LOSEPA-486402 format. One record per atom (N, C-alpha, C, O): residue in three letters; atom name; x negated, y, z negated. Coordinates in nm, 4 decimals. Each point is the difference from the previous one (the first is absolute). Layout:
% residues N
- res,atom,c1,c2,c3
- Ala,CA,X,Y,Z
...
END
This chain:
% residues 100
- res,atom,c1,c2,c3
- Unk,N,-1.1554,-2.0167,1.9534
- Unk,CA,0.1176,0.0776,0.0311
- Unk,C,-0.0454,0.1421,0.0329
- Unk,O,-0.0767,0.0598,-0.0755
- Unk,N,0.1231,-0.0066,0.1861
- Unk,CA,-0.0353,0.1346,0.0423
- Unk,C,0.1189,0.0919,-0.0247
- Unk,O,0.1132,-0.0335,0.0349
- Unk,N,-0.1386,0.1494,-0.0950
- Unk,CA,0.1049,0.0981,-0.0257
- Unk,C,-0.0030,0.1066,0.1085
- Unk,O,-0.1047,0.0579,0.0291
- Unk,N,0.2192,-0.0330,0.0295
- Unk,CA,0.0133,0.1025,0.1027
- Unk,C,0.1180,0.0877,-0.0386
- Unk,O,0.1064,-0.0509,-0.0350
- Unk,N,-0.1244,0.1816,0.0412
- Unk,CA,0.1102,0.0897,-0.0334
- Unk,C,0.0788,0.0344,0.1252
- Unk,O,-0.0458,-0.0236,0.1118
- Unk,N,0.1610,0.0778,-0.1306
- Unk,CA,0.0849,0.0374,0.1109
- Unk,C,0.1161,0.0837,-0.0490
- Unk,O,0.0053,0.0395,-0.1165
- Unk,N,0.0885,-0.0126,0.2074
- Unk,CA,0.1156,0.0827,-0.0320
- Unk,C,0.1256,-0.0699,0.0507
- Unk,O,0.0027,-0.0509,0.1121
- Unk,N,0.0996,0.0487,-0.1940
- Unk,CA,0.1292,-0.0551,0.0402
- Unk,C,0.0783,0.1122,0.0668
- Unk,O,0.0238,0.1047,-0.0603
- Unk,N,0.0160,-0.1271,0.1847
- Unk,CA,0.0697,0.1028,0.0755
- Unk,C,0.1000,-0.0664,0.0935
- Unk,O,-0.0361,-0.0885,0.0776
- Unk,N,0.1606,0.1307,-0.0847
- Unk,CA,0.1054,-0.0527,0.0883
- Unk,C,0.0078,-0.1530,-0.0021
- Unk,O,0.0167,-0.0633,0.1042
- Unk,N,-0.0286,0.0055,-0.2221
- Unk,CA,0.0170,-0.1442,-0.0142
- Unk,C,-0.1208,-0.0829,0.0370
- Unk,O,0.0090,-0.1227,0.0054
- Unk,N,-0.1227,0.1868,0.0204
- Unk,CA,-0.1206,-0.0718,0.0418
- Unk,C,-0.1188,0.0504,-0.0811
- Unk,O,-0.0101,0.1193,-0.0287
- Unk,N,-0.0796,-0.2104,-0.0082
- Unk,CA,-0.1240,0.0393,-0.0666
- Unk,C,-0.1054,0.0239,0.1079
- Unk,O,-0.0340,-0.0902,0.0766
- Unk,N,-0.0169,0.2127,-0.0720
- Unk,CA,-0.1056,0.0351,0.0955
- Unk,C,-0.1322,0.0015,-0.0755
- Unk,O,-0.0194,0.0817,-0.0901
- Unk,N,-0.0715,-0.1716,0.1263
- Unk,CA,-0.1288,-0.0094,-0.0682
- Unk,C,-0.0893,0.1177,0.0391
- Unk,O,0.0075,0.0505,0.1120
- Unk,N,-0.0926,-0.0074,-0.2064
- Unk,CA,-0.0897,0.1125,0.0242
- Unk,C,-0.1210,-0.0381,0.0843
- Unk,O,-0.0714,0.0877,0.0487
- Unk,N,0.0478,-0.2163,-0.0310
- Unk,CA,-0.1145,-0.0447,0.0810
- Unk,C,0.0364,-0.1312,0.0686
- Unk,O,0.0895,-0.0723,-0.0436
- Unk,N,-0.1603,0.0438,0.1506
- Unk,CA,0.0240,-0.1242,0.0734
- Unk,C,-0.0522,-0.1184,-0.0818
- Unk,O,-0.0994,0.0114,-0.0718
- Unk,N,0.1678,-0.1242,0.0840
- Unk,CA,-0.0432,-0.1222,-0.0680
- Unk,C,-0.0104,-0.1119,0.1030
- Unk,O,0.0653,0.0041,0.1043
- Unk,N,-0.1467,-0.1026,-0.1341
- Unk,CA,-0.0191,-0.1127,0.0907
- Unk,C,0.0504,-0.1269,-0.0693
- Unk,O,-0.0761,-0.0938,-0.0236
- Unk,N,0.2038,0.0931,-0.0079
- Unk,CA,0.0594,-0.1127,-0.0674
- Unk,C,0.0685,-0.0902,0.1021
- Unk,O,0.0514,0.0467,0.1017
- Unk,N,-0.0515,-0.1752,-0.1303
- Unk,CA,0.0679,-0.0963,0.0876
- Unk,C,0.1507,0.0195,-0.0088
- Unk,O,0.0518,0.0450,-0.1022
- Unk,N,0.0170,-0.0785,0.2083
- Unk,CA,0.1458,0.0057,-0.0023
- Unk,C,0.0528,-0.0857,-0.1146
- Unk,O,-0.0571,-0.1037,-0.0339
- Unk,N,0.1652,0.1485,-0.0237
- Unk,CA,0.0672,-0.0671,-0.1107
- Unk,C,-0.0821,0.0000,-0.1284
- Unk,O,0.0248,-0.0802,-0.0900
- Unk,N,-0.1234,0.1712,0.0814
- Unk,CA,-0.0725,0.0173,-0.1260
- Unk,C,0.0982,0.0530,-0.1035
- Unk,O,0.0714,0.0968,0.0261
- Unk,N,-0.0673,-0.1591,-0.1423
- Unk,CA,0.0887,0.0435,-0.1077
- Unk,C,-0.0563,0.1276,-0.0625
- Unk,O,-0.1195,0.0081,-0.0280
- Unk,N,0.2046,0.0902,0.0065
- Unk,CA,-0.0423,0.1257,-0.0616
- Unk,C,0.0918,0.0299,-0.1180
- Unk,O,0.1101,-0.0537,-0.0113
- Unk,N,-0.1584,0.1399,-0.0745
- Unk,CA,0.0796,0.0452,-0.1133
- Unk,C,-0.0033,0.1520,0.0007
- Unk,O,-0.1079,0.0590,0.0051
- Unk,N,0.2230,0.0049,-0.0100
- Unk,CA,0.0091,0.1452,0.0034
- Unk,C,0.0472,0.0472,-0.1370
- Unk,O,0.1026,-0.0454,-0.0506
- Unk,N,-0.1782,0.1366,-0.0082
- Unk,CA,0.0336,0.0544,-0.1312
- Unk,C,-0.0014,0.1518,0.0121
- Unk,O,-0.0962,0.0569,0.0515
- Unk,N,0.2006,0.0087,-0.0977
- Unk,CA,0.0054,0.1459,0.0056
- Unk,C,-0.1042,0.0602,-0.0940
- Unk,O,-0.0199,-0.0485,-0.1114
- Unk,N,-0.0464,0.1548,0.1575
- Unk,CA,-0.0995,0.0687,-0.0826
- Unk,C,0.0663,0.0939,-0.0994
- Unk,O,-0.0658,0.0488,-0.0919
- Unk,N,0.1946,-0.0229,0.1085
- Unk,CA,0.0721,0.0860,-0.0927
- Unk,C,0.0188,-0.0721,-0.1317
- Unk,O,0.0360,-0.1177,-0.0034
- Unk,N,-0.0606,0.1890,-0.1046
- Unk,CA,0.0192,-0.0598,-0.1321
- Unk,C,0.1465,0.0114,-0.0386
- Unk,O,0.0625,0.1046,0.0171
- Unk,N,-0.0099,-0.2121,-0.0684
- Unk,CA,0.1379,-0.0004,-0.0460
- Unk,C,0.0051,0.0624,-0.1392
- Unk,O,-0.0831,-0.0307,-0.0855
- Unk,N,0.1799,0.1174,0.0637
- Unk,CA,0.0158,0.0649,-0.1300
- Unk,C,0.0733,-0.0961,-0.0926
- Unk,O,0.1211,-0.0190,0.0116
- Unk,N,-0.1963,-0.0418,-0.1041
- Unk,CA,0.0584,-0.0993,-0.0896
- Unk,C,-0.0309,0.0333,-0.1450
- Unk,O,-0.0903,0.0783,-0.0299
- Unk,N,0.1668,-0.1392,-0.0588
- Unk,CA,-0.0228,0.0136,-0.1435
- Unk,C,-0.1288,-0.0736,-0.0387
- Unk,O,-0.0572,-0.0734,0.0806
- Unk,N,0.0133,0.0936,-0.2027
- Unk,CA,-0.1218,-0.0644,-0.0490
- Unk,C,0.0077,-0.1520,0.0067
- Unk,O,-0.1025,-0.0666,0.0143
- Unk,N,0.2232,0.0109,-0.0244
- Unk,CA,0.0140,-0.1459,0.0054
- Unk,C,0.0149,-0.0521,0.1428
- Unk,O,0.0196,-0.1199,0.0203
- Unk,N,-0.0288,0.2095,0.0794
- Unk,CA,0.0064,-0.0404,0.1390
- Unk,C,0.1399,0.0010,0.0594
- Unk,O,0.0158,-0.0220,0.1201
- Unk,N,0.0848,0.0467,-0.2008
- Unk,CA,0.1362,0.0063,0.0527
- Unk,C,0.0249,0.1367,0.0628
- Unk,O,-0.0594,0.0992,-0.0424
- Unk,N,0.1464,-0.0927,0.1427
- Unk,CA,0.0279,0.1303,0.0622
- Unk,C,0.0729,0.0924,-0.0966
- Unk,O,0.0753,-0.0453,-0.0862
- Unk,N,-0.0984,0.1755,0.1015
- Unk,CA,0.0714,0.0981,-0.0814
- Unk,C,0.1486,-0.0068,0.0330
- Unk,O,0.0376,-0.0308,0.1131
- Unk,N,0.0460,0.0593,-0.2111
- Unk,CA,0.1439,0.0005,0.0268
- Unk,C,0.0356,0.1122,0.0986
- Unk,O,-0.0597,0.1076,-0.0028
- Unk,N,0.1564,-0.1341,0.0887
- Unk,CA,0.0370,0.0983,0.1022
- Unk,C,0.1438,0.0486,-0.0149
- Unk,O,0.0275,0.1190,0.0148
- Unk,N,0.0628,-0.2097,-0.0438
- Unk,CA,0.1403,0.0402,-0.0110
- Unk,C,0.0250,0.0588,-0.1388
- Unk,O,-0.0774,-0.0216,-0.0932
- Unk,N,0.1856,0.0953,0.0819
- Unk,CA,0.0373,0.0593,-0.1288
- Unk,C,0.0175,-0.1089,-0.1067
- Unk,O,-0.0414,0.0177,-0.1145
- Unk,N,0.1024,-0.1297,0.1525
- Unk,CA,0.0205,-0.1108,-0.0946
- Unk,C,-0.1343,-0.0585,-0.0451
- Unk,O,-0.0195,-0.0264,-0.1186
- Unk,N,-0.0735,0.0062,0.2139
- Unk,CA,-0.1329,-0.0522,-0.0347
- Unk,C,-0.0744,0.0960,-0.0926
- Unk,O,-0.0684,-0.0418,-0.0935
- Unk,N,0.0831,0.1704,0.1213
- Unk,CA,-0.0672,0.1012,-0.0835
- Unk,C,0.0577,-0.0012,-0.1414
- Unk,O,-0.0749,0.0046,-0.0975
- Unk,N,0.2078,-0.0108,0.0860
- Unk,CA,0.0635,-0.0048,-0.1321
- Unk,C,-0.0413,-0.1262,-0.0757
- Unk,O,-0.0267,0.0054,-0.1201
- Unk,N,0.0214,-0.1188,0.1902
- Unk,CA,-0.0456,-0.1246,-0.0630
- Unk,C,-0.1432,0.0139,-0.0494
- Unk,O,-0.0336,-0.0467,-0.1088
- Unk,N,-0.0520,0.1122,0.1903
- Unk,CA,-0.1402,0.0181,-0.0396
- Unk,C,-0.0088,0.0863,-0.1251
- Unk,O,-0.0745,-0.0327,-0.0924
- Unk,N,0.1496,0.1426,0.0884
- Unk,CA,-0.0029,0.0864,-0.1190
- Unk,C,0.0518,-0.0739,-0.1238
- Unk,O,-0.0522,0.0170,-0.1102
- Unk,N,0.1542,-0.0982,0.1300
- Unk,CA,0.0525,-0.0774,-0.1130
- Unk,C,-0.1080,-0.0949,-0.0521
- Unk,O,-0.0187,-0.0128,-0.1210
- Unk,N,-0.0524,-0.0538,0.2128
- Unk,CA,-0.1094,-0.0888,-0.0403
- Unk,C,-0.1091,0.0805,-0.0702
- Unk,O,-0.0473,-0.0396,-0.1064
- Unk,N,0.0073,0.1521,0.1651
- Unk,CA,-0.1072,0.0825,-0.0559
- Unk,C,0.0357,0.0474,-0.1413
- Unk,O,-0.0824,-0.0073,-0.0911
- Unk,N,0.2053,0.0557,0.0738
- Unk,CA,0.0438,0.0491,-0.1314
- Unk,C,0.0097,-0.1120,-0.1031
- Unk,O,0.0007,0.0273,-0.1200
- Unk,N,0.0068,-0.1542,0.1648
- Unk,CA,0.0096,-0.1117,-0.0940
- Unk,C,-0.1369,-0.0404,-0.0561
- Unk,O,-0.0072,-0.0762,-0.0964
- Unk,N,-0.1005,0.1265,0.1560
- Unk,CA,-0.1340,-0.0376,-0.0457
- Unk,C,-0.0295,0.0595,-0.1371
- Unk,O,0.0455,0.1096,-0.0326
- Unk,N,-0.1221,-0.1831,-0.0468
- Unk,CA,-0.0419,0.0520,-0.1299
- Unk,C,-0.1043,0.1092,0.0216
- Unk,O,-0.0772,-0.0063,0.0957
- Unk,N,0.0742,0.1071,-0.1842
- Unk,CA,-0.1018,0.1052,0.0126
- Unk,C,-0.1406,-0.0603,-0.0115
- Unk,O,-0.0205,-0.0997,-0.0693
- Unk,N,-0.0746,0.1612,0.1374
- Unk,CA,-0.1374,-0.0491,-0.0056
- Unk,C,-0.0632,0.0294,-0.1362
- Unk,O,-0.0841,-0.0762,-0.0477
- Unk,N,0.1253,0.1873,-0.0146
- Unk,CA,-0.0572,0.0398,-0.1283
- Unk,C,0.1106,0.0194,-0.1032
- Unk,O,0.1110,0.0422,0.0326
- Unk,N,-0.1435,-0.0737,-0.1568
- Unk,CA,0.0929,0.0337,-0.1076
- Unk,C,-0.0088,0.1500,-0.0224
- Unk,O,-0.0915,0.0649,0.0509
- Unk,N,0.1854,-0.0089,-0.1264
- Unk,CA,-0.0044,0.1440,-0.0296
- Unk,C,-0.1306,0.0367,-0.0697
- Unk,O,-0.0579,0.1050,0.0279
- Unk,N,0.0115,-0.1905,-0.1181
- Unk,CA,-0.1255,0.0255,-0.0730
- Unk,C,-0.1191,-0.0026,0.0961
- Unk,O,-0.0877,0.0861,-0.0068
- Unk,N,0.0850,-0.1851,0.0959
- Unk,CA,-0.1095,-0.0095,0.0976
- Unk,C,-0.0004,0.1206,0.0937
- Unk,O,-0.1057,0.0522,0.0354
- Unk,N,0.2254,-0.0090,0.0040
- Unk,CA,0.0081,0.1153,0.0893
- Unk,C,-0.0489,0.1263,-0.0705
- Unk,O,-0.0720,0.0800,0.0597
- Unk,N,0.1100,-0.0615,-0.1852
- Unk,CA,-0.0443,0.1174,-0.0758
- Unk,C,-0.1522,-0.0001,-0.0127
- Unk,O,-0.0635,0.1045,0.0135
- Unk,N,0.0053,-0.2213,-0.0394
- Unk,CA,-0.1460,-0.0110,-0.0101
- Unk,C,-0.0665,0.0294,0.1353
- Unk,O,-0.1013,0.0696,0.0068
- Unk,N,0.1600,-0.1237,0.0998
- Unk,CA,-0.0513,0.0248,0.1343
- Unk,C,0.0028,0.1493,0.0324
- Unk,O,-0.0979,0.0552,0.0503
- Unk,N,0.2086,0.0085,-0.0790
- Unk,CA,0.0152,0.1426,0.0302
- Unk,C,-0.0969,0.0848,-0.0820
- Unk,O,-0.0563,0.0963,0.0520
- Unk,N,0.0360,-0.1304,-0.1788
- Unk,CA,-0.0960,0.0732,-0.0825
- Unk,C,-0.1415,-0.0153,0.0554
- Unk,O,-0.0753,0.0972,0.0061
- Unk,N,0.0396,-0.2180,0.0339
- Unk,CA,-0.1325,-0.0230,0.0599
- Unk,C,-0.0146,0.0742,0.1319
- Unk,O,-0.1064,0.0546,0.0292
- Unk,N,0.2128,-0.0523,0.0506
- Unk,CA,-0.0048,0.0696,0.1281
- Unk,C,-0.0227,0.1495,-0.0191
- Unk,O,-0.0813,0.0601,0.0702
- Unk,N,0.1526,-0.0005,-0.1645
- Unk,CA,-0.0159,0.1431,-0.0260
- Unk,C,-0.1388,0.0314,-0.0559
- Unk,O,-0.0592,0.1020,0.0351
- Unk,N,0.0074,-0.1886,-0.1217
- Unk,CA,-0.1352,0.0172,-0.0545
- Unk,C,-0.1043,-0.0061,0.1131
- Unk,O,-0.0918,0.0819,0.0055
- Unk,N,0.1074,-0.1784,0.0825
- Unk,CA,-0.0914,-0.0145,0.1133
- Unk,C,0.0090,0.1199,0.0939
- Unk,O,-0.1011,0.0459,0.0531
- Unk,N,0.2223,0.0040,-0.0333
- Unk,CA,0.0194,0.1167,0.0865
- Unk,C,-0.0763,0.1204,-0.0543
- Unk,O,-0.0666,0.0709,0.0754
- Unk,N,0.0762,-0.0482,-0.2043
- Unk,CA,-0.0720,0.1131,-0.0610
- Unk,C,-0.1507,-0.0192,0.0116
- Unk,O,-0.0725,0.0955,0.0281
- Unk,N,0.0244,-0.2179,-0.0493
- Unk,CA,-0.1428,-0.0264,0.0110
- Unk,C,-0.0473,0.0243,0.1437
- Unk,O,-0.1069,0.0573,0.0211
- Unk,N,0.1853,-0.1002,0.0768
- Unk,CA,-0.0372,0.0198,0.1404
- Unk,C,0.0003,0.1480,0.0380
- Unk,O,-0.0832,0.0432,0.0797
- Unk,N,0.1754,0.0347,-0.1355
- Unk,CA,0.0008,0.1442,0.0273
- Unk,C,-0.1272,0.0643,-0.0529
- Unk,O,-0.0589,0.0856,0.0661
- Unk,N,0.0161,-0.1268,-0.1856
- Unk,CA,-0.1236,0.0532,-0.0582
- Unk,C,-0.1198,-0.0391,0.0855
- Unk,O,-0.0850,0.0838,0.0300
- Unk,N,0.0779,-0.2110,0.0094
- Unk,CA,-0.1113,-0.0456,0.0835
- Unk,C,-0.0014,0.0720,0.1345
- Unk,O,-0.1071,0.0336,0.0506
- Unk,N,0.2239,-0.0094,0.0076
- Unk,CA,0.0075,0.0695,0.1284
- Unk,C,-0.0517,0.1433,-0.0139
- Unk,O,-0.0710,0.0493,0.0876
- Unk,N,0.1062,0.0168,-0.1965
- Unk,CA,-0.0487,0.1372,-0.0230
- Unk,C,-0.1519,0.0008,-0.0167
- Unk,O,-0.0679,0.0879,0.0530
- Unk,N,0.0145,-0.1855,-0.1264
- Unk,CA,-0.1455,-0.0082,-0.0189
- Unk,C,-0.0701,-0.0239,0.1334
- Unk,O,-0.1021,0.0630,0.0276
- Unk,N,0.1544,-0.1519,0.0547
- Unk,CA,-0.0597,-0.0284,0.1307
- Unk,C,0.0100,0.1206,0.0925
- Unk,O,-0.0922,0.0264,0.0771
- Unk,N,0.2033,0.0473,-0.0838
- Unk,CA,0.0150,0.1202,0.0814
- Unk,C,-0.1028,0.1047,-0.0404
- Unk,O,-0.0565,0.0683,0.0854
- Unk,N,0.0319,-0.0555,-0.2175
- Unk,CA,-0.1014,0.0942,-0.0482
- Unk,C,-0.1384,-0.0392,0.0500
- Unk,O,-0.0759,0.0865,0.0437
- Unk,N,0.0413,-0.2148,-0.0490
- Unk,CA,-0.1305,-0.0482,0.0497
- Unk,C,-0.0149,0.0307,0.1475
- Unk,O,-0.1054,0.0456,0.0443
- Unk,N,0.2101,-0.0704,0.0313
- Unk,CA,-0.0051,0.0235,0.1432
- Unk,C,-0.0126,0.1498,0.0300
- Unk,O,-0.0760,0.0395,0.0884
- Unk,N,0.1504,0.0433,-0.1620
- Unk,CA,-0.0048,0.1443,0.0222
- Unk,C,-0.1393,0.0557,-0.0242
- Unk,O,-0.0396,0.0952,0.0671
- Unk,N,-0.0368,-0.1521,-0.1620
- Unk,CA,-0.1354,0.0473,-0.0294
- Unk,C,-0.0912,-0.0146,0.1214
- Unk,O,-0.0957,0.0760,0.0146
- Unk,N,0.1237,-0.1716,0.0715
- Unk,CA,-0.0822,-0.0210,0.1183
- Unk,C,0.0216,0.1099,0.1050
- Unk,O,-0.0837,0.0179,0.0885
- Unk,N,0.1932,0.0544,-0.0974
- Unk,CA,0.0327,0.1005,0.1006
- Unk,C,-0.0116,0.1424,-0.0530
- Unk,O,0.0466,0.0931,0.0658
- Unk,N,-0.1073,-0.0732,-0.1827
- Unk,CA,-0.0163,0.1365,-0.0553
- Unk,C,-0.1262,0.0605,0.0487
- Unk,O,-0.0315,0.1138,-0.0351
END
C-alpha cells in the first residue's frame, strides 16, 4: 500500500504527487486533522444539554482520594516542594561559582 498526501479543495482531493495507479483502483482517504475527543474516544459535548449531561456525569463520579489520602498527598507535595527549593538554591550556588 502506498501513502500519498493531498489536499481537499472544492469537493476534490488533489494529490501532492503524480501516481501510476490503474483505473478503478480502490483508495481510502483519511483526514490528517485530529478529532478532538474525550479519553474514551467519544466526541466532546457540544450543545448546552450535552454539556450539562457531561457535568452531571462528572459530578457523579467518586473522588479519586479519600480526605485522609488527600491530606497525606498534600503534605508530601509541600515537603517535596521545600526540598526542591533547597536543591535548586544549592545548584544555583554551584553554577554561580563557575562565573565568579
